[in-house]
C-alpha positions in Angstrom: -14.5 53.7 -139.6 -11.9 51.3 -140.6 -11.1 48.6 -138.2 -7.4 47.1 -137.1 -9.0 43.9 -139.0 -10.1 45.6 -142.1 -6.8 47.2 -142.5 -5.2 44.1 -142.4 -7.0 42.4 -144.5 -6.7 45.2 -147.1 -2.9 45.5 -146.9 -1.3 44.6 -150.1 2.9 45.2 -149.6 5.1 42.8 -147.8 5.5 42.6 -144.1 8.6 41.4 -142.8 8.8 40.4 -138.8 12.5 40.6 -137.9 12.3 38.4 -134.6 9.6 36.0 -133.7 10.1 35.4 -129.6 7.1 35.7 -127.6 6.7 39.2 -128.5 7.3 39.0 -132.2 5.0 35.8 -132.3 2.5 37.0 -130.0 2.0 40.0 -132.8 2.1 37.6 -135.6 -0.5 35.7 -134.2 -2.6 38.6 -134.0 -2.0 39.6 -137.3 -2.8 36.5 -138.8 -6.1 35.8 -136.5 -7.2 39.5 -137.9 -6.8 39.0 -141.4 -3.2 39.7 -142.5 -2.8 37.2 -145.8 0.2 35.2 -144.4 1.7 35.1 -148.2 2.8 39.1 -147.9 4.4 38.0 -144.6 7.9 37.1 -144.0 10.0 36.1 -140.7 13.3 36.4 -140.2 14.4 34.3 -136.9 17.6 32.8 -136.5 16.4 30.3 -133.9 12.9 29.3 -134.9 10.7 27.8 -132.4 8.1 25.0 -133.1 5.3 27.8 -132.7 7.6 29.9 -135.4 7.8 26.9 -137.8 4.0 26.4 -137.7 3.3 29.7 -139.2 5.1 28.2 -142.1 2.1 25.6 -142.5 -0.3 28.8 -142.9 1.9 30.2 -145.9 4.0 32.6 -144.2 7.5 32.7 -145.2 10.3 31.9 -142.3 13.5 32.6 -143.1 13.5 32.8 -147.1 16.4 33.9 -149.6 15.5 37.8 -148.8 17.8 38.9 -151.6 14.9 40.0 -153.7 12.4 40.6 -150.8 11.7 44.7 -150.3 9.6 45.3 -147.1 7.0 47.9 -147.1 6.5 47.3 -143.6 9.8 46.1 -141.2 8.9 45.1 -137.7 11.6 44.7 -135.7 11.1 42.6 -132.6 15.0 41.4 -132.0 16.5 41.6 -128.6 18.1 45.2 -128.6 21.6 44.0 -128.0 21.1 42.1 -131.0 20.2 44.8 -133.4 23.5 46.2 -134.5 24.6 42.6 -135.8 21.4 42.1 -137.5 21.7 45.5 -139.1 23.2 44.9 -142.2 20.8 42.4 -143.3 17.5 44.4 -142.3 18.8 47.6 -144.3 19.0 45.4 -147.0 15.1 44.9 -147.0 14.5 48.6 -146.3 13.7 51.4 -149.2 13.4 55.0 -148.4 9.4 54.6 -148.2 9.9 51.9 -145.8 7.7 51.8 -142.5 9.8 50.4 -139.8 8.3 49.6 -136.7 10.5 49.1 -133.6 9.1 47.4 -130.6 12.8 47.1 -129.0 13.3 48.7 -125.6 15.7 51.7 -125.2 16.3 51.9 -129.2 15.9 55.7 -130.0 14.6 56.3 -133.7 17.7 58.2 -134.4 19.7 54.8 -133.8 17.2 52.5 -135.6 17.1 55.1 -138.8 21.1 54.8 -138.8 20.9 51.2 -139.1 17.9 50.7 -141.0 16.6 53.7 -142.9 13.2 53.9 -143.6 10.4 55.7 -141.8 10.5 54.7 -138.2 8.0 54.1 -135.6 8.9 53.4 -132.1 6.6 51.5 -130.2 6.8 49.9 -126.4 3.8 46.7 -126.0 4.0 44.8 -123.0 3.5 40.8 -122.6 -0.1 41.1 -122.3 -0.2 41.2 -125.8 0.1 37.6 -126.0 -3.9 37.3 -124.8 -4.8 40.2 -126.9 -4.6 42.3 -123.6 -1.5 44.6 -124.1 -1.0 48.2 -124.3 1.3 49.8 -126.7 2.7 53.3 -126.6 4.0 54.7 -129.9 6.0 57.6 -131.4 6.5 58.3 -135.0 9.5 60.3 -136.2 9.1 63.1 -138.7 8.3 62.1 -142.3 5.8 59.3 -141.3 2.6 59.8 -143.1 -0.8 59.8 -141.8 -1.2 56.4 -143.8 1.7 54.8 -142.6 0.7 55.8 -139.0 -2.6 54.2 -139.2 -0.8 50.8 -140.8 0.9 51.0 -137.9 -2.1 51.4 -135.6 -3.8 48.8 -137.1 -0.6 46.1 -136.6 -0.1 47.4 -133.2 -4.0 47.0 -132.4 -4.0 43.5 -133.1 -3.0 42.6 -129.6 -4.3 45.3 -127.5 -5.1 49.1 -127.1 -2.4 51.7 -128.5 -1.8 55.0 -127.2 0.5 57.8 -129.4 3.0 60.3 -127.6 4.8 63.3 -129.9 7.7 63.3 -127.4 9.9 60.4 -127.7 11.9 61.1 -124.4 8.9 59.9 -122.5 9.2 56.5 -124.0 12.0 55.5 -121.1 9.3 56.3 -118.6 6.7 54.3 -120.6 9.0 51.4 -120.8 9.5 51.3 -117.0 5.7 51.6 -116.3 4.0 49.4 -118.8 6.8 47.8 -120.7 8.2 46.3 -117.3 5.0 46.6 -115.2 3.8 43.4 -115.8 7.0 41.9 -114.1 5.9 43.8 -110.9 2.2 42.6 -111.0 3.8 38.7 -111.4 6.2 40.0 -108.1 3.0 41.1 -106.6 1.1 37.9 -106.6 4.4 35.8 -105.8 5.4 37.9 -102.6 1.4 37.8 -101.6 1.5 34.0 -101.9 4.5 33.6 -100.1 3.3 36.2 -97.3 0.3 33.8 -97.3 2.7 30.6 -96.3 4.1 32.8 -93.8 0.7 33.3 -92.1 0.0 29.6 -91.9 -1.8 28.6 -95.0 -0.8 25.7 -97.0 1.8 26.8 -100.4 -1.2 25.4 -102.8 -3.7 27.4 -101.2 -1.6 30.5 -100.6 -0.6 30.5 -104.3 -4.3 29.8 -105.5 -5.6 32.6 -103.6 -2.5 35.1 -104.7 -2.9 34.4 -108.2 -6.8 34.6 -108.4 -6.9 37.8 -105.8 -4.3 39.8 -108.9 -5.8 38.4 -111.8 -9.5 39.1 -110.6 -8.6 42.5 -109.3 -7.1 43.3 -112.7 -10.1 42.3 -114.7 -12.4 44.3 -112.5 -10.4 47.1 -112.9 -10.3 46.6 -116.4 -14.4 46.5 -116.6 -14.8 49.1 -113.7 -15.4 52.8 -114.9 -13.9 53.7 -111.3 -10.6 54.6 -111.0 -7.7 52.7 -108.9 -8.0 54.8 -105.5 -12.2 54.4 -105.8 -11.5 50.6 -106.0 -9.5 50.5 -103.4 -11.5 52.8 -101.0 -14.4 50.5 -101.7 -12.3 47.5 -100.4 -11.4 49.3 -97.4 -13.8 49.4 -94.1 -12.5 52.0 -91.7 -10.5 50.3 -88.5 -10.7 46.8 -90.8 -8.3 44.2 -91.9 -7.6 45.7 -95.3 -7.3 49.1 -93.4 -4.5 47.3 -91.1 -2.9 46.1 -93.9 -2.8 49.5 -95.9 -1.6 51.2 -93.1 1.7 49.1 -93.6 1.9 49.2 -97.9 1.1 53.3 -97.8 2.9 54.1 -94.7 6.9 55.2 -94.6 8.8 53.2 -96.8 5.7 51.6 -98.1 4.6 50.7 -101.9 4.4 54.1 -103.0 8.1 55.3 -102.8 9.2 51.7 -103.4 7.5 51.6 -106.9 8.6 55.2 -107.5 12.4 53.9 -106.8 11.6 50.6 -109.0 10.2 52.8 -112.1 13.0 55.4 -111.8 15.4 52.3 -111.9 13.6 50.9 -115.3 13.9 54.5 -116.7 17.4 55.1 -115.8 18.3 51.6 -117.6 16.2 52.4 -120.6 18.5 55.7 -121.1 21.3 53.6 -120.5 20.2 51.0 -123.4 19.9 54.0 -125.6 23.5 55.0 -125.5 
């Protein structure tokens, strides 16, 4: 079985990364760590950070003259609102058989094809990609070959796990759940710490307790074969302190309807961005 690392090591074309911000930079770090030849890699980033410039020391071509560059793979990691402005520069790199992998929120396959051309795969990663623990959902346009899908999968797996869907309409909900989801978890840690302070804990201790509890619980969920509902039940003694708190969180107007509203709002906004 070919691994992601094997696929990246054997890649012989030219890969262009448009946008090397936090997500694009995390992905590039993962690719290079898994053996992608830096000399086959081009970065287009109008505002390169020190980290982006550091890739040049590894052999990556950062902001070269692109007039003679043809992308076998173009990964588009620019902000969605900047995409159309960058379009002419990107389109010049793309041929009919170029694989175009987009990680832009709310930007449809049709929109990407209109601006760039090529064979398009739309993907939505999330920020834990920065530590190799992300999850990405991807959908391929008609005409993407099995080989191109394998290449895209190898690139996306460099920063975590990958799931594929056949219906592009699902990507708005994917964005709302996993793309935006890390912010919901960070907010939980933030507000748990605030609640601890309100209950009388020193701020530094409340912050540490909340941070370690959220991150440790996430790791337990990651390692356990049990689903989240069972893990919750295992922590909850009848009539105990956890049960008292869950009566509030799971009651009318509690966590479940609040999260449904939040995910619905994010889904709606993702659809609006696609217009």
